[in-house]
N, C-alpha and C positions, 0 to 999 in steps of 0.2 A: 475410614481408618483401615489400614491394611493389617491383617493378623496372620501370622504363620501358624501352621498346625502344631499342636503340642505333641502329636504322635511322633514316635522316634523314627518312623519312615521318612525318608528325605522328601522335602516339599518339591513338587514338580511345577513347571511353568508352561503354559500353552501360549505361544505368541501368535499374533495375527500374521497375515500374509505381508511380508516385508520386502522392500527393495533397498539395495545398498549402492553406494558410490564412494570410491576412495578419492580423497581430496586432501593433498598437502599434509600427509601424516595422520589424518583422521578419517573416519568413516561417516558418511551422511546416511542416515537410516530413516525410513518412513514407510507409510502404507501407500500402495499404488492408487487406492480409491480416495485419497485426500487425507486431511488431518494434519497434525503437527509433524515436523521433520526435525530430528535432533542430530547433533554431531557428537560422536563418541571416539575415544582414543583406541589405539590398537588393542590394548588389553581388554577394553570393553567389548570390542568386536570378537575377541577370542572367547569371552564369557558368553556372548550372544550366540555364537556358533554352537557352543557346548549345550546351552539351554535348548536351542532349536533341535538338537540331536536327541533330546529326551532326557538329558542328565538333570538330576535334582540340584537344588541350590547348594547344599553342602558339598556334594560331589564336584560340582562345577568350581566351587571355591578351592577345593583341594587340587583339581587339575590345573587351574589357572596358576596357582602358587607353584606347582611342580614344573610347568612349562615356561613360565616367565619370571619366576622368583619374586613376584609381587603379590602381596596379600590384598585381595579385593573384597569389599563388603557386597557380595552378590545380592543379598536380600535387599539392601538399600538401592542397588543398581536396578533391580526389577521394579521396585516401587517407583523409581524415576521413569522407567519405561511405561509403567501403567499410567502414571500421570499424563504422559504424552499420548495415551491412547493406543499403545503398541502391544499391549498384553490382553489376551482373551481370558485367561484364568491363572490365578496364583494360589496353589493349594486348592482349598474349597471355595475360595473367593472368586466370584464371577464378575467380569467387567464388560457389560453389554456395550457394544460400540454404538455411538451416535451416528445416524445416517447424515452425511454431509449434504447440505442443501447445494444443489448444482443448478446454475443458470443454464437454460436451454438444454435440458437433459437429453432431448432427442437428437441433438447435434453430436454426431459420432466422429471418431478420428478419421474414418475413411472419407467423410464428407469434406474435410478441410485440410487433408494431408498436403494438398497442392500449395498451401500457404507457405510451406517451408522450402519450396523450390527456389533455387538461386535465380532462375529465370524470372519468376514472378516477382521476387524481391528487387531484382535489378530494374524491371519494368516500372514498379511502383516508385522507385527512387529517381527514375529518369523524368518523371512528370514534374516534380518541383524544380529540377535542374532546367527543364525546358521553360518553365515559367520565369525563373530568374534570368534566363537568357533573353526572353522577350522584353523584360524590364531593361536590361543592359543595352539592348539594341534599340530601345526607344519606341517599341510598339505599344507599350502600355505604361502608365504611371502607377506607382504604389499608392494604395488608398491611405487616407489619413484619419485622424480622430473625428473630423467633421463629417465623415461618411456615416457615422453612427446616427447623425441627426438628419436623416433623409426625408422624414415627414415633419410637417408643421405641428403635429399632435404628439405630445410627449408620451402618452400612453401607447400609441402605435409604435414609436421607437423602442420603448421599454419592453413591450410584449414581443416585438420582433426579435430583439436581442436575446431575451430569455428563451424564447422558443427555439431559435437557431442554436443558441449555446447548448441547450440540453440535447438537441438532436446530434450535434457534433460531439458532445461528451459521450453520448451513447455509442456513436461510431468508434470513438477512441477506445472505449472499454471493450467493445465487440472485437476490435483488432487484437487486444490482449487475450480475450477469451478464446478467439478462433485459433491463434497461433499456439496457445497453451494446449487446447484440445487436439490440435494437429500433432503435438509432441506427446500426447497420451496422458495429459494432466487435466483433471476435471475443471475446477475453478468455479467461482461464483462472483457476481457483481453485487456490490452493496453500496450504501451511502456511508460517508464518514466525514470527519472534520479534520482539517489541518490548520491549526491556529484559528484565524477568523474566517477561514474559507470552508464552504460546504462543497464536498467533492464526491464524485463516484469513484470507486476503486474495485479492482478485480483481484480477488484473493486466489493466488496460485502457488501456495507454499510447496506443493509437490514438484514444482519445476526445479527445486534444489537437487532432486534425484536424477536429473537429466544432464547431458553434456553441456559444455560451455556454449557451443553454437546455438543450441535450442534455448538456453537461458537468455543469452544476449538478444536473440530474435524476439522473444516474448517481451523483454524489457523495452525494446526500441520500436515494437510494432505500432504502438499508439502514436508516437511522434512521427513515424514514417507515414501513417495514414493521414495525420493532420497536415503534414507537408504536401502530401499528394492532393488532398482536397484544395488546399490553397493554390497549388500549382495549376490545377484544372480551372479554377476561377480566374487566375491570371491569364491563362491561355484563352479562355472564353472572352474576356475583355479585349485581348489583343486581336481576336477574330471579329470583333464588332458588337458583341453583346452589350446591352445597355441597362440591364437590371441593376438597381441600386443595392439589391441584396447580395450580389457577388462581392462588392466591396466590403460589406458588413461581414461576410463569411471570412474574407481574407484577414481582416483586422482581428476577428475573434480567434482565428487559428494562430496568428502571430502571437497573440497574448497567451494562448494555451501552450504553445511551444516554449515561450520565454518562462512561463511558470514552472515547467518541468526542470529548469536549471536551478531552481531554488532548492539546492540539495540539503539545506538545513531542515527540510521536511522530507517525508518519505515519498519523493517523486520518482518518476521513471529513471531519471539520471542518477538519483541517489542509489537506487538498486544496482545500476550499472557500475557506479563507483565502488559500492560495497563488494560486488562480485570481483571486479578487476583488482582490488586491493587485497582480496583474500580474507576480508573480515567477516565474521559470522553474524554479528549484531552491532553494526557501527553506531546506529542511532541509540540503541539501548545502552551500550557501553559508554558512549559519550555522555549520556544523561547521568549514569551512575558516577562517572568521573567528576562532572560538574557539581553534583550533590555532595560528593566527597570534599571538594574544594570549599564549598560553602560551609560545611560542617566543621572543617578543620581550622585551626588558627591561621591568621593571615600569613602568607608566604611559605607555608608548609606544603610543598608539592610532593607529598609522599607517593611513591610508586605503588604502595599497598592498595591504592584505590582500584587497581586493575591487576590483581594478583594472578589470575588464571591466563593472562595473555602473554604471548611471546614479546620480546622487546620491540621487534619491528611493528607488530600489530598495535602495541601500546603507543608507539610514537604516532602512528596514523590516527588512532582514536583521539589522542591529545590534540593533534592539529585540527581534526574535524570538530572537536568540542569547541575550539575557538570560533570556527566558522559558524557552527550551530548557534552559539550564544550571540554572536554579533548579528547574524541574519535574523534570528528570532526577535531580537530587540528592535531592529530597524523595521521589520515587518509589522510588529505589534504597534510601533509608533505611527507608521503610515496608516495602518488600519484604523487606529483610534482617531486620527485626524480626518480620514475619509468619512468615518461614521459620524463624527460630531460636526463636520463642516459641509458635508454633502448629503448623506442619507437622512439624518435627523431633520435638517432644514427642509429637505424635499418632502419628507413625511409631514412635517408641521405645516408647510404651505398647502399641501393637499387637504389636510384636515380642516384648515382655516377656510379654504375655498368651499368645502362641503357645507359649512355653516353660514357662509356669506353670499355665495353666488346664486343668482337666479337663472343663469343660462344653463339650459339642460345639458348641452353637449359638454360644457366645461365641468359641470357637476359629475357627469359620468367619467370624464377623463380623470378627475381628482380621485374619485372613488376607486377606479381601477388601479391607479398608482398606489394608493394606500393599501389596498388588498394585496398587491404584489409584494410590496416592501414588508408588510407585516407577516405575510405567508412565508417568505424566504427566511426571515429572522426566526420565526417559530419553528420551521423545519430544521434550521441549524441548531437551535436550542434542544429540540427533541433528540436529534441525532447525537449531539454532544453528551447529553445526559444518559442516553442508552449505553454509550461506550464507557463513560467515566463514573457512573453512579456508585459502583462498588468502592472505587478508590475514594470518592468523596465521603461516603458513609464511614469507611475505615478511618479517614482523617478526622472526621467529626467525632467519632467514637474515642479516638486517642485524646483529643482535646477536651472532651467532656467527661472522660472516664467511664462511659457507658458502653455496654456490649452492643455491637452492630445488629440491626434488624435485617434479617435475610428475607428477600422476596422470593 
């Protein structure tokens, strides 16, 4: 709880080291060493400059009123900045900053600055184009789904796909991390969930403080590397390589790139669309709009669902909300069918073989399949709970009328 001093002396504020960027009538503000990034209006930026210059809360409020003619609750404004981790001290109240966990902390900007070179980026994109050219000229055929089943043992196929998939995912996230670090943004790689998918994700909120070229490069770097790897494999096949794993990699990369276009989730293309449309929180605003529609009487499409947005941004959010609702429904439907018609029968068959078969190789094959499937589902459940446990507890508390337990 934030408390102002009762002393008549004006309350002073000590801000952290901040960076700013002007964007479409607003200011993007954040710390260079990571943490949350916020968007504030021009009047808020005026108050921030006055506070940074050493003015107290009351004096800042008077100066802002005199220069802009607008009355601003500077105390509430500072509280909001403190919640975002941008304030070091408010009166006698100290706000120790939490050190952000950084992936590969020894990787410095000077080590990867070359990733932002247009020559390097053009070279990377030329590889998949060359691979597509080899396909069009008939030097190589595109792999198909059957290339996943390159071994007669299901466990070998499953473990190969899982192993290669996680290696490729790691490279994808490393591309995001490397280009963000080249732009001077820290970033860290974590596990997360998107609907029924277990995903790795790179958190680089500080990229909002950079220019558009750096932002778009970071957003698209993962897809660019996926396409480059697939292109290298196509060229290797065109030159006579015969490893079945090359085809597996190509199919996995094609699936990974296709998944990024599922913009109803927070994929790389979603962040690209959000940036190009000038929306601050496209996914969150669309969710609030949909919850508003569900809670209102049928047919009442009140614009009050998005009161803080400009008309243009409100229209974009409404259109995206339709895409998000439809895409989420279709994705959950297909995911449920895949779970009930493929995954559970496969797990049931493996467990049944463990109790019935006497062939040692078949027993180990079934055991490995069961362990992989159960392990993936357990990891998804643990990751989902770690992210959503507070929301679940608040919901249960509201339904039961009990106070939430804080861990």
